[in-house]
All heavy atoms as atom14 arrays in JSON, in Angstrom:
{
  "sequence": "MDVNVRKHDPREHVNEEPRNDLGDLMNGFFGMTTFMAVVFFGMVIIKFLISK",
  "atom14_mask": [
    [1, 1, 1, 1, 1, 1, 1, 1, 0, 0, 0, 0, 0, 0],
    [1, 1, 1, 1, 1, 1, 1, 1, 0, 0, 0, 0, 0, 0],
    [1, 1, 1, 1, 1, 1, 1, 0, 0, 0, 0, 0, 0, 0],
    [1, 1, 1, 1, 1, 1, 1, 1, 0, 0, 0, 0, 0, 0],
    [1, 1, 1, 1, 1, 1, 1, 0, 0, 0, 0, 0, 0, 0],
    [1, 1, 1, 1, 1, 1, 1, 1, 1, 1, 1, 0, 0, 0],
    [1, 1, 1, 1, 1, 1, 1, 1, 1, 0, 0, 0, 0, 0],
    [1, 1, 1, 1, 1, 1, 1, 1, 1, 1, 0, 0, 0, 0],
    [1, 1, 1, 1, 1, 1, 1, 1, 0, 0, 0, 0, 0, 0],
    [1, 1, 1, 1, 1, 1, 1, 0, 0, 0, 0, 0, 0, 0],
    [1, 1, 1, 1, 1, 1, 1, 1, 1, 1, 1, 0, 0, 0],
    [1, 1, 1, 1, 1, 1, 1, 1, 1, 0, 0, 0, 0, 0],
    [1, 1, 1, 1, 1, 1, 1, 1, 1, 1, 0, 0, 0, 0],
    [1, 1, 1, 1, 1, 1, 1, 0, 0, 0, 0, 0, 0, 0],
    [1, 1, 1, 1, 1, 1, 1, 1, 0, 0, 0, 0, 0, 0],
    [1, 1, 1, 1, 1, 1, 1, 1, 1, 0, 0, 0, 0, 0],
    [1, 1, 1, 1, 1, 1, 1, 1, 1, 0, 0, 0, 0, 0],
    [1, 1, 1, 1, 1, 1, 1, 0, 0, 0, 0, 0, 0, 0],
    [1, 1, 1, 1, 1, 1, 1, 1, 1, 1, 1, 0, 0, 0],
    [1, 1, 1, 1, 1, 1, 1, 1, 0, 0, 0, 0, 0, 0],
    [1, 1, 1, 1, 1, 1, 1, 1, 0, 0, 0, 0, 0, 0],
    [1, 1, 1, 1, 1, 1, 1, 1, 0, 0, 0, 0, 0, 0],
    [1, 1, 1, 1, 0, 0, 0, 0, 0, 0, 0, 0, 0, 0],
    [1, 1, 1, 1, 1, 1, 1, 1, 0, 0, 0, 0, 0, 0],
    [1, 1, 1, 1, 1, 1, 1, 1, 0, 0, 0, 0, 0, 0],
    [1, 1, 1, 1, 1, 1, 1, 1, 0, 0, 0, 0, 0, 0],
    [1, 1, 1, 1, 1, 1, 1, 1, 0, 0, 0, 0, 0, 0],
    [1, 1, 1, 1, 0, 0, 0, 0, 0, 0, 0, 0, 0, 0],
    [1, 1, 1, 1, 1, 1, 1, 1, 1, 1, 1, 0, 0, 0],
    [1, 1, 1, 1, 1, 1, 1, 1, 1, 1, 1, 0, 0, 0],
    [1, 1, 1, 1, 0, 0, 0, 0, 0, 0, 0, 0, 0, 0],
    [1, 1, 1, 1, 1, 1, 1, 1, 0, 0, 0, 0, 0, 0],
    [1, 1, 1, 1, 1, 1, 1, 0, 0, 0, 0, 0, 0, 0],
    [1, 1, 1, 1, 1, 1, 1, 0, 0, 0, 0, 0, 0, 0],
    [1, 1, 1, 1, 1, 1, 1, 1, 1, 1, 1, 0, 0, 0],
    [1, 1, 1, 1, 1, 1, 1, 1, 0, 0, 0, 0, 0, 0],
    [1, 1, 1, 1, 1, 0, 0, 0, 0, 0, 0, 0, 0, 0],
    [1, 1, 1, 1, 1, 1, 1, 0, 0, 0, 0, 0, 0, 0],
    [1, 1, 1, 1, 1, 1, 1, 0, 0, 0, 0, 0, 0, 0],
    [1, 1, 1, 1, 1, 1, 1, 1, 1, 1, 1, 0, 0, 0],
    [1, 1, 1, 1, 1, 1, 1, 1, 1, 1, 1, 0, 0, 0],
    [1, 1, 1, 1, 0, 0, 0, 0, 0, 0, 0, 0, 0, 0],
    [1, 1, 1, 1, 1, 1, 1, 1, 0, 0, 0, 0, 0, 0],
    [1, 1, 1, 1, 1, 1, 1, 0, 0, 0, 0, 0, 0, 0],
    [1, 1, 1, 1, 1, 1, 1, 1, 0, 0, 0, 0, 0, 0],
    [1, 1, 1, 1, 1, 1, 1, 1, 0, 0, 0, 0, 0, 0],
    [1, 1, 1, 1, 1, 1, 1, 1, 1, 0, 0, 0, 0, 0],
    [1, 1, 1, 1, 1, 1, 1, 1, 1, 1, 1, 0, 0, 0],
    [1, 1, 1, 1, 1, 1, 1, 1, 0, 0, 0, 0, 0, 0],
    [1, 1, 1, 1, 1, 1, 1, 1, 0, 0, 0, 0, 0, 0],
    [1, 1, 1, 1, 1, 1, 0, 0, 0, 0, 0, 0, 0, 0],
    [1, 1, 1, 1, 1, 1, 1, 1, 1, 0, 0, 0, 0, 0]
  ],
  "atom14_positions": [
    [[3.59, 126.52, -11.32], [4.05, 125.22, -11.93], [3.08, 124.2, -11.51], [3.19, 123.64, -10.46], [5.45, 124.97, -11.46], [6.06, 123.78, -12.13], [7.81, 123.83, -11.86], [8.16, 122.19, -11.63], [0.0, 0.0, 0.0], [0.0, 0.0, 0.0], [0.0, 0.0, 0.0], [0.0, 0.0, 0.0], [0.0, 0.0, 0.0], [0.0, 0.0, 0.0]],
    [[2.14, 123.82, -12.33], [1.15, 122.86, -12.12], [1.44, 121.57, -12.79], [1.42, 121.52, -14.06], [-0.21, 123.33, -12.5], [-1.26, 122.44, -12.13], [-1.12, 121.57, -11.18], [-2.39, 122.51, -12.62], [0.0, 0.0, 0.0], [0.0, 0.0, 0.0], [0.0, 0.0, 0.0], [0.0, 0.0, 0.0], [0.0, 0.0, 0.0], [0.0, 0.0, 0.0]],
    [[1.98, 120.56, -12.1], [2.41, 119.33, -12.71], [1.24, 118.24, -12.51], [0.68, 118.24, -11.37], [3.75, 118.85, -12.16], [4.09, 117.48, -12.79], [4.8, 119.81, -12.32], [0.0, 0.0, 0.0], [0.0, 0.0, 0.0], [0.0, 0.0, 0.0], [0.0, 0.0, 0.0], [0.0, 0.0, 0.0], [0.0, 0.0, 0.0], [0.0, 0.0, 0.0]],
    [[0.94, 117.55, -13.52], [-0.16, 116.57, -13.46], [0.43, 115.28, -12.94], [0.9, 114.44, -13.82], [-0.79, 116.45, -14.91], [-2.28, 116.0, -14.73], [-2.73, 115.82, -13.64], [-2.88, 115.88, -15.84], [0.0, 0.0, 0.0], [0.0, 0.0, 0.0], [0.0, 0.0, 0.0], [0.0, 0.0, 0.0], [0.0, 0.0, 0.0], [0.0, 0.0, 0.0]],
    [[0.49, 115.01, -11.64], [1.06, 113.83, -11.08], [0.07, 113.11, -10.28], [-0.69, 113.73, -9.53], [2.3, 114.28, -10.16], [2.84, 113.02, -9.47], [3.34, 114.92, -10.96], [0.0, 0.0, 0.0], [0.0, 0.0, 0.0], [0.0, 0.0, 0.0], [0.0, 0.0, 0.0], [0.0, 0.0, 0.0], [0.0, 0.0, 0.0], [0.0, 0.0, 0.0]],
    [[0.04, 111.74, -10.5], [-0.86, 110.89, -9.75], [-0.01, 110.01, -8.82], [0.68, 109.16, -9.33], [-1.8, 110.1, -10.67], [-2.71, 110.97, -11.48], [-3.42, 110.05, -12.48], [-4.26, 109.02, -11.78], [-4.68, 107.99, -12.4], [-4.57, 107.81, -13.62], [-5.41, 107.17, -11.69], [0.0, 0.0, 0.0], [0.0, 0.0, 0.0], [0.0, 0.0, 0.0]],
    [[-0.1, 110.23, -7.51], [0.69, 109.46, -6.63], [-0.11, 108.22, -6.22], [-1.29, 108.3, -6.0], [1.04, 110.25, -5.39], [2.05, 111.3, -5.65], [2.47, 111.97, -4.39], [3.54, 113.0, -4.67], [4.01, 113.53, -3.39], [0.0, 0.0, 0.0], [0.0, 0.0, 0.0], [0.0, 0.0, 0.0], [0.0, 0.0, 0.0], [0.0, 0.0, 0.0]],
    [[0.56, 107.05, -6.17], [0.0, 105.85, -5.75], [0.6, 105.36, -4.49], [1.83, 105.46, -4.33], [0.09, 104.78, -6.84], [-0.67, 105.06, -8.05], [-1.97, 104.99, -8.16], [-0.22, 105.42, -9.28], [-2.43, 105.29, -9.29], [-1.33, 105.56, -10.15], [0.0, 0.0, 0.0], [0.0, 0.0, 0.0], [0.0, 0.0, 0.0], [0.0, 0.0, 0.0]],
    [[-0.15, 105.03, -3.57], [0.37, 104.4, -2.34], [0.82, 102.98, -2.57], [0.05, 102.09, -3.03], [-0.71, 104.45, -1.25], [-0.23, 104.07, 0.13], [1.07, 103.78, 0.24], [-1.02, 104.09, 1.0], [0.0, 0.0, 0.0], [0.0, 0.0, 0.0], [0.0, 0.0, 0.0], [0.0, 0.0, 0.0], [0.0, 0.0, 0.0], [0.0, 0.0, 0.0]],
    [[2.12, 102.67, -2.36], [2.61, 101.29, -2.65], [1.97, 100.28, -1.78], [2.01, 99.09, -2.09], [4.12, 101.44, -2.33], [4.31, 102.56, -1.55], [3.18, 103.54, -1.85], [0.0, 0.0, 0.0], [0.0, 0.0, 0.0], [0.0, 0.0, 0.0], [0.0, 0.0, 0.0], [0.0, 0.0, 0.0], [0.0, 0.0, 0.0], [0.0, 0.0, 0.0]],
    [[1.28, 100.69, -0.78], [0.62, 99.68, 0.15], [-0.72, 99.2, -0.54], [-1.42, 98.31, -0.06], [0.38, 100.24, 1.49], [1.68, 100.46, 2.27], [1.5, 101.18, 3.47], [1.08, 102.61, 3.19], [0.88, 103.55, 4.06], [0.9, 103.31, 5.28], [0.48, 104.83, 3.64], [0.0, 0.0, 0.0], [0.0, 0.0, 0.0], [0.0, 0.0, 0.0]],
    [[-1.23, 99.87, -1.53], [-2.46, 99.5, -2.24], [-2.12, 98.35, -3.08], [-1.45, 98.45, -4.15], [-2.98, 100.66, -3.08], [-3.48, 101.8, -2.26], [-3.99, 102.93, -3.16], [-3.92, 102.78, -4.38], [-4.4, 103.95, -2.59], [0.0, 0.0, 0.0], [0.0, 0.0, 0.0], [0.0, 0.0, 0.0], [0.0, 0.0, 0.0], [0.0, 0.0, 0.0]],
    [[-2.62, 97.19, -2.71], [-2.45, 96.04, -3.59], [-3.72, 95.81, -4.44], [-4.74, 95.27, -3.98], [-2.24, 94.75, -2.71], [-1.01, 94.87, -1.89], [0.23, 94.7, -2.45], [-0.79, 95.08, -0.55], [1.13, 94.77, -1.44], [0.55, 95.1, -0.32], [0.0, 0.0, 0.0], [0.0, 0.0, 0.0], [0.0, 0.0, 0.0], [0.0, 0.0, 0.0]],
    [[-3.58, 96.21, -5.69], [-4.77, 96.19, -6.55], [-4.99, 94.72, -7.01], [-6.15, 94.23, -7.01], [-4.51, 97.14, -7.78], [-5.71, 97.03, -8.6], [-4.31, 98.5, -7.29], [0.0, 0.0, 0.0], [0.0, 0.0, 0.0], [0.0, 0.0, 0.0], [0.0, 0.0, 0.0], [0.0, 0.0, 0.0], [0.0, 0.0, 0.0], [0.0, 0.0, 0.0]],
    [[-3.92, 93.99, -7.34], [-4.11, 92.65, -7.96], [-3.82, 91.57, -6.91], [-3.67, 90.43, -7.31], [-3.13, 92.48, -9.13], [-3.45, 93.5, -10.22], [-4.65, 93.74, -10.5], [-2.44, 93.97, -10.87], [0.0, 0.0, 0.0], [0.0, 0.0, 0.0], [0.0, 0.0, 0.0], [0.0, 0.0, 0.0], [0.0, 0.0, 0.0], [0.0, 0.0, 0.0]],
    [[-3.64, 91.86, -5.61], [-3.31, 90.9, -4.66], [-4.23, 90.97, -3.5], [-4.56, 92.09, -3.04], [-1.83, 91.16, -4.27], [-1.26, 90.24, -3.34], [0.1, 90.57, -2.91], [0.72, 91.48, -3.51], [0.57, 89.96, -1.9], [0.0, 0.0, 0.0], [0.0, 0.0, 0.0], [0.0, 0.0, 0.0], [0.0, 0.0, 0.0], [0.0, 0.0, 0.0]],
    [[-4.47, 89.86, -2.91], [-5.24, 89.79, -1.63], [-4.23, 89.38, -0.54], [-3.86, 88.22, -0.43], [-6.34, 88.76, -1.71], [-7.28, 88.82, -0.56], [-8.12, 90.14, -0.46], [-8.48, 90.7, -1.57], [-8.25, 90.59, 0.69], [0.0, 0.0, 0.0], [0.0, 0.0, 0.0], [0.0, 0.0, 0.0], [0.0, 0.0, 0.0], [0.0, 0.0, 0.0]],
    [[-3.7, 90.36, 0.26], [-2.52, 90.01, 1.11], [-2.85, 89.35, 2.44], [-2.03, 89.5, 3.28], [-1.92, 91.44, 1.3], [-3.11, 92.3, 1.25], [-4.04, 91.75, 0.27], [0.0, 0.0, 0.0], [0.0, 0.0, 0.0], [0.0, 0.0, 0.0], [0.0, 0.0, 0.0], [0.0, 0.0, 0.0], [0.0, 0.0, 0.0], [0.0, 0.0, 0.0]],
    [[-3.99, 88.79, 2.57], [-4.4, 88.23, 3.87], [-3.77, 86.88, 4.11], [-3.67, 86.49, 5.32], [-5.91, 88.05, 3.92], [-6.63, 89.46, 4.03], [-8.11, 89.22, 4.32], [-8.63, 88.87, 2.97], [-9.87, 88.48, 2.76], [-10.65, 88.37, 3.69], [-10.27, 88.19, 1.51], [0.0, 0.0, 0.0], [0.0, 0.0, 0.0], [0.0, 0.0, 0.0]],
    [[-3.47, 86.11, 3.04], [-3.04, 84.72, 3.25], [-1.66, 84.47, 2.73], [-1.4, 83.49, 2.06], [-4.07, 83.85, 2.48], [-4.09, 82.43, 3.04], [-3.41, 82.17, 4.09], [-4.67, 81.48, 2.27], [0.0, 0.0, 0.0], [0.0, 0.0, 0.0], [0.0, 0.0, 0.0], [0.0, 0.0, 0.0], [0.0, 0.0, 0.0], [0.0, 0.0, 0.0]],
    [[-0.73, 85.37, 3.04], [0.64, 85.28, 2.59], [1.34, 84.04, 3.14], [2.02, 83.34, 2.33], [1.46, 86.56, 2.96], [1.1, 87.69, 2.17], [0.45, 87.52, 1.05], [1.3, 88.77, 2.59], [0.0, 0.0, 0.0], [0.0, 0.0, 0.0], [0.0, 0.0, 0.0], [0.0, 0.0, 0.0], [0.0, 0.0, 0.0], [0.0, 0.0, 0.0]],
    [[1.14, 83.68, 4.38], [1.89, 82.48, 4.9], [1.21, 81.26, 4.3], [2.03, 80.29, 3.97], [1.73, 82.49, 6.48], [2.33, 81.26, 7.11], [3.84, 81.3, 6.87], [2.06, 81.31, 8.65], [0.0, 0.0, 0.0], [0.0, 0.0, 0.0], [0.0, 0.0, 0.0], [0.0, 0.0, 0.0], [0.0, 0.0, 0.0], [0.0, 0.0, 0.0]],
    [[0.02, 81.14, 4.13], [-0.58, 80.02, 3.47], [-0.1, 79.8, 2.04], [0.12, 78.77, 1.63], [0.0, 0.0, 0.0], [0.0, 0.0, 0.0], [0.0, 0.0, 0.0], [0.0, 0.0, 0.0], [0.0, 0.0, 0.0], [0.0, 0.0, 0.0], [0.0, 0.0, 0.0], [0.0, 0.0, 0.0], [0.0, 0.0, 0.0], [0.0, 0.0, 0.0]],
    [[0.01, 80.98, 1.3], [0.51, 80.9, -0.06], [1.95, 80.43, -0.03], [2.36, 79.64, -0.92], [0.45, 82.16, -0.66], [-1.01, 82.68, -0.99], [-1.86, 81.76, -1.05], [-1.21, 83.85, -1.2], [0.0, 0.0, 0.0], [0.0, 0.0, 0.0], [0.0, 0.0, 0.0], [0.0, 0.0, 0.0], [0.0, 0.0, 0.0], [0.0, 0.0, 0.0]],
    [[2.7, 80.86, 0.9], [4.07, 80.38, 1.01], [4.25, 78.91, 1.3], [5.06, 78.26, 0.6], [4.86, 81.26, 2.12], [6.31, 80.86, 2.31], [7.17, 81.35, 1.17], [6.75, 81.62, 3.64], [0.0, 0.0, 0.0], [0.0, 0.0, 0.0], [0.0, 0.0, 0.0], [0.0, 0.0, 0.0], [0.0, 0.0, 0.0], [0.0, 0.0, 0.0]],
    [[3.44, 78.5, 2.21], [3.52, 77.07, 2.63], [3.01, 76.18, 1.48], [3.54, 75.14, 1.22], [2.66, 76.89, 3.9], [3.22, 77.55, 5.11], [4.86, 77.15, 5.45], [4.67, 75.68, 6.37], [0.0, 0.0, 0.0], [0.0, 0.0, 0.0], [0.0, 0.0, 0.0], [0.0, 0.0, 0.0], [0.0, 0.0, 0.0], [0.0, 0.0, 0.0]],
    [[1.93, 76.56, 0.76], [1.5, 75.8, -0.33], [2.56, 75.75, -1.47], [2.75, 74.7, -2.05], [0.2, 76.42, -0.96], [-1.01, 76.15, -0.13], [-1.05, 75.21, 0.74], [-2.02, 77.01, -0.13], [0.0, 0.0, 0.0], [0.0, 0.0, 0.0], [0.0, 0.0, 0.0], [0.0, 0.0, 0.0], [0.0, 0.0, 0.0], [0.0, 0.0, 0.0]],
    [[3.15, 76.86, -1.7], [4.16, 76.82, -2.77], [5.36, 76.03, -2.39], [6.0, 75.19, -3.16], [0.0, 0.0, 0.0], [0.0, 0.0, 0.0], [0.0, 0.0, 0.0], [0.0, 0.0, 0.0], [0.0, 0.0, 0.0], [0.0, 0.0, 0.0], [0.0, 0.0, 0.0], [0.0, 0.0, 0.0], [0.0, 0.0, 0.0], [0.0, 0.0, 0.0]],
    [[5.8, 76.06, -1.18], [7.03, 75.31, -0.65], [6.67, 73.77, -0.64], [7.45, 73.08, -1.27], [7.3, 75.73, 0.79], [8.55, 75.03, 1.29], [9.77, 75.29, 1.0], [8.29, 73.98, 2.28], [10.9, 74.61, 1.48], [9.33, 73.17, 2.76], [10.64, 73.6, 2.36], [0.0, 0.0, 0.0], [0.0, 0.0, 0.0], [0.0, 0.0, 0.0]],
    [[5.55, 73.4, -0.13], [5.25, 71.93, -0.1], [4.82, 71.44, -1.48], [5.1, 70.19, -1.75], [4.17, 71.65, 0.97], [4.68, 71.75, 2.36], [4.08, 72.72, 3.26], [5.75, 70.91, 2.76], [4.65, 72.83, 4.56], [6.2, 71.07, 4.1], [5.67, 71.99, 4.94], [0.0, 0.0, 0.0], [0.0, 0.0, 0.0], [0.0, 0.0, 0.0]],
    [[4.31, 72.24, -2.27], [3.96, 71.86, -3.65], [5.2, 71.57, -4.42], [5.28, 70.65, -5.16], [0.0, 0.0, 0.0], [0.0, 0.0, 0.0], [0.0, 0.0, 0.0], [0.0, 0.0, 0.0], [0.0, 0.0, 0.0], [0.0, 0.0, 0.0], [0.0, 0.0, 0.0], [0.0, 0.0, 0.0], [0.0, 0.0, 0.0], [0.0, 0.0, 0.0]],
    [[6.16, 72.53, -4.36], [7.46, 72.34, -5.06], [8.22, 71.13, -4.55], [8.79, 70.32, -5.33], [8.3, 73.64, -5.01], [9.47, 73.67, -5.96], [8.81, 73.63, -7.59], [10.42, 73.6, -8.53], [0.0, 0.0, 0.0], [0.0, 0.0, 0.0], [0.0, 0.0, 0.0], [0.0, 0.0, 0.0], [0.0, 0.0, 0.0], [0.0, 0.0, 0.0]],
    [[8.19, 70.97, -3.21], [8.9, 69.83, -2.59], [8.25, 68.46, -3.1], [8.98, 67.55, -3.41], [8.8, 69.93, -1.07], [9.43, 71.2, -0.69], [9.57, 68.8, -0.43], [0.0, 0.0, 0.0], [0.0, 0.0, 0.0], [0.0, 0.0, 0.0], [0.0, 0.0, 0.0], [0.0, 0.0, 0.0], [0.0, 0.0, 0.0], [0.0, 0.0, 0.0]],
    [[6.99, 68.46, -3.12], [6.24, 67.26, -3.61], [6.59, 67.02, -5.12], [6.91, 65.85, -5.45], [4.77, 67.41, -3.42], [4.48, 67.64, -1.94], [4.04, 66.18, -3.9], [0.0, 0.0, 0.0], [0.0, 0.0, 0.0], [0.0, 0.0, 0.0], [0.0, 0.0, 0.0], [0.0, 0.0, 0.0], [0.0, 0.0, 0.0], [0.0, 0.0, 0.0]],
    [[6.54, 68.01, -5.87], [6.83, 67.91, -7.31], [8.32, 67.37, -7.48], [8.53, 66.39, -8.3], [6.69, 69.17, -8.04], [7.17, 69.22, -9.45], [6.49, 68.53, -10.39], [8.27, 69.89, -9.86], [6.84, 68.49, -11.75], [8.75, 69.85, -11.13], [8.1, 69.16, -12.04], [0.0, 0.0, 0.0], [0.0, 0.0, 0.0], [0.0, 0.0, 0.0]],
    [[9.24, 67.93, -6.74], [10.6, 67.51, -6.87], [10.87, 66.05, -6.36], [11.67, 65.34, -6.93], [11.58, 68.47, -6.22], [11.58, 69.87, -6.88], [11.97, 69.75, -8.55], [13.6, 70.1, -8.55], [0.0, 0.0, 0.0], [0.0, 0.0, 0.0], [0.0, 0.0, 0.0], [0.0, 0.0, 0.0], [0.0, 0.0, 0.0], [0.0, 0.0, 0.0]],
    [[10.09, 65.71, -5.32], [10.19, 64.27, -4.81], [9.67, 63.28, -5.93], [10.22, 62.25, -6.2], [9.46, 64.11, -3.55], [0.0, 0.0, 0.0], [0.0, 0.0, 0.0], [0.0, 0.0, 0.0], [0.0, 0.0, 0.0], [0.0, 0.0, 0.0], [0.0, 0.0, 0.0], [0.0, 0.0, 0.0], [0.0, 0.0, 0.0], [0.0, 0.0, 0.0]],
    [[8.56, 63.64, -6.56], [7.98, 62.85, -7.66], [8.96, 62.72, -8.81], [9.2, 61.63, -9.35], [6.57, 63.4, -8.09], [6.2, 62.75, -9.39], [5.61, 63.2, -6.96], [0.0, 0.0, 0.0], [0.0, 0.0, 0.0], [0.0, 0.0, 0.0], [0.0, 0.0, 0.0], [0.0, 0.0, 0.0], [0.0, 0.0, 0.0], [0.0, 0.0, 0.0]],
    [[9.57, 63.84, -9.22], [10.54, 63.81, -10.28], [11.79, 62.89, -9.9], [12.27, 62.05, -10.65], [10.96, 65.26, -10.56], [12.22, 65.15, -11.56], [9.86, 66.04, -11.28], [0.0, 0.0, 0.0], [0.0, 0.0, 0.0], [0.0, 0.0, 0.0], [0.0, 0.0, 0.0], [0.0, 0.0, 0.0], [0.0, 0.0, 0.0], [0.0, 0.0, 0.0]],
    [[12.23, 63.05, -8.66], [13.4, 62.3, -8.21], [13.14, 60.81, -8.21], [13.92, 59.98, -8.78], [13.76, 62.78, -6.82], [14.82, 61.96, -6.15], [16.11, 61.94, -6.52], [14.48, 60.94, -5.17], [17.11, 61.12, -5.97], [15.43, 60.07, -4.56], [16.73, 60.25, -4.98], [0.0, 0.0, 0.0], [0.0, 0.0, 0.0], [0.0, 0.0, 0.0]],
    [[11.95, 60.41, -7.64], [11.75, 58.95, -7.62], [11.36, 58.44, -9.02], [11.67, 57.34, -9.24], [10.48, 58.72, -6.66], [10.97, 58.8, -5.19], [10.46, 59.77, -4.39], [11.99, 57.96, -4.63], [10.87, 59.86, -3.08], [12.37, 58.05, -3.33], [11.78, 59.04, -2.55], [0.0, 0.0, 0.0], [0.0, 0.0, 0.0], [0.0, 0.0, 0.0]],
    [[10.76, 59.3, -9.89], [10.57, 58.88, -11.25], [11.99, 58.62, -11.92], [12.05, 57.59, -12.68], [0.0, 0.0, 0.0], [0.0, 0.0, 0.0], [0.0, 0.0, 0.0], [0.0, 0.0, 0.0], [0.0, 0.0, 0.0], [0.0, 0.0, 0.0], [0.0, 0.0, 0.0], [0.0, 0.0, 0.0], [0.0, 0.0, 0.0], [0.0, 0.0, 0.0]],
    [[12.87, 59.45, -11.75], [14.16, 59.29, -12.32], [14.83, 58.11, -11.84], [15.59, 57.33, -12.55], [15.06, 60.55, -12.17], [14.55, 61.76, -12.93], [14.61, 61.35, -14.68], [14.01, 62.83, -15.43], [0.0, 0.0, 0.0], [0.0, 0.0, 0.0], [0.0, 0.0, 0.0], [0.0, 0.0, 0.0], [0.0, 0.0, 0.0], [0.0, 0.0, 0.0]],
    [[14.75, 57.8, -10.48], [15.38, 56.62, -9.96], [14.73, 55.35, -10.57], [15.47, 54.45, -10.93], [15.23, 56.56, -8.42], [15.6, 55.26, -7.77], [16.1, 57.7, -7.78], [0.0, 0.0, 0.0], [0.0, 0.0, 0.0], [0.0, 0.0, 0.0], [0.0, 0.0, 0.0], [0.0, 0.0, 0.0], [0.0, 0.0, 0.0], [0.0, 0.0, 0.0]],
    [[13.45, 55.3, -10.66], [12.77, 54.17, -11.38], [13.23, 53.97, -12.74], [13.46, 52.91, -13.16], [11.18, 54.21, -11.17], [10.77, 54.14, -9.67], [10.52, 53.3, -11.99], [9.43, 54.6, -9.42], [0.0, 0.0, 0.0], [0.0, 0.0, 0.0], [0.0, 0.0, 0.0], [0.0, 0.0, 0.0], [0.0, 0.0, 0.0], [0.0, 0.0, 0.0]],
    [[13.3, 55.03, -13.47], [13.73, 54.99, -14.89], [15.15, 54.47, -14.98], [15.56, 53.65, -15.75], [13.54, 56.39, -15.61], [12.06, 56.7, -15.78], [14.28, 56.39, -16.9], [11.78, 58.1, -16.22], [0.0, 0.0, 0.0], [0.0, 0.0, 0.0], [0.0, 0.0, 0.0], [0.0, 0.0, 0.0], [0.0, 0.0, 0.0], [0.0, 0.0, 0.0]],
    [[15.99, 54.96, -14.11], [17.42, 54.52, -14.08], [17.49, 53.01, -13.79], [18.24, 52.32, -14.47], [18.12, 55.21, -12.98], [19.62, 54.78, -12.86], [20.32, 55.57, -11.78], [21.74, 55.16, -11.72], [22.04, 54.05, -10.82], [0.0, 0.0, 0.0], [0.0, 0.0, 0.0], [0.0, 0.0, 0.0], [0.0, 0.0, 0.0], [0.0, 0.0, 0.0]],
    [[16.72, 52.53, -12.87], [16.73, 51.04, -12.68], [16.11, 50.22, -13.68], [16.62, 49.13, -14.02], [16.06, 50.68, -11.27], [16.9, 51.04, -10.09], [16.35, 51.86, -9.11], [18.17, 50.54, -9.93], [17.19, 52.11, -8.01], [18.96, 50.84, -8.89], [18.42, 51.56, -7.94], [0.0, 0.0, 0.0], [0.0, 0.0, 0.0], [0.0, 0.0, 0.0]],
    [[15.15, 50.76, -14.46], [14.6, 50.07, -15.61], [15.55, 50.07, -16.75], [15.65, 49.01, -17.47], [13.3, 50.7, -15.95], [12.05, 50.57, -14.97], [10.84, 51.3, -15.53], [11.79, 49.03, -14.84], [0.0, 0.0, 0.0], [0.0, 0.0, 0.0], [0.0, 0.0, 0.0], [0.0, 0.0, 0.0], [0.0, 0.0, 0.0], [0.0, 0.0, 0.0]],
    [[16.21, 51.15, -16.98], [17.11, 51.2, -18.12], [18.42, 50.32, -17.79], [19.02, 49.69, -18.71], [17.49, 52.64, -18.41], [16.27, 53.29, -19.01], [18.65, 52.72, -19.42], [16.45, 54.72, -19.28], [0.0, 0.0, 0.0], [0.0, 0.0, 0.0], [0.0, 0.0, 0.0], [0.0, 0.0, 0.0], [0.0, 0.0, 0.0], [0.0, 0.0, 0.0]],
    [[18.98, 50.27, -16.64], [20.16, 49.66, -16.29], [20.18, 48.16, -16.36], [21.18, 47.51, -16.35], [20.66, 50.12, -14.94], [19.83, 49.66, -13.88], [0.0, 0.0, 0.0], [0.0, 0.0, 0.0], [0.0, 0.0, 0.0], [0.0, 0.0, 0.0], [0.0, 0.0, 0.0], [0.0, 0.0, 0.0], [0.0, 0.0, 0.0], [0.0, 0.0, 0.0]],
    [[18.94, 47.55, -16.43], [18.87, 46.1, -16.45], [19.03, 45.55, -17.79], [18.89, 46.02, -18.83], [17.5, 45.64, -15.86], [17.45, 45.82, -14.38], [16.16, 45.28, -13.84], [16.24, 45.42, -12.36], [15.05, 44.83, -11.77], [0.0, 0.0, 0.0], [0.0, 0.0, 0.0], [0.0, 0.0, 0.0], [0.0, 0.0, 0.0], [0.0, 0.0, 0.0]]
  ]
}
């Protein structure tokens, strides 16, 4: 019984460079936090402009 099976090691990251995971996590966290702060303050400014 000869089955044509190609096993792949899940530790092989073909499309990923796994050396900078913490840096990627921190960039994503602070990038999203900055974006949400900009959206928040923009909405506050728009609210004050419209309410007058």
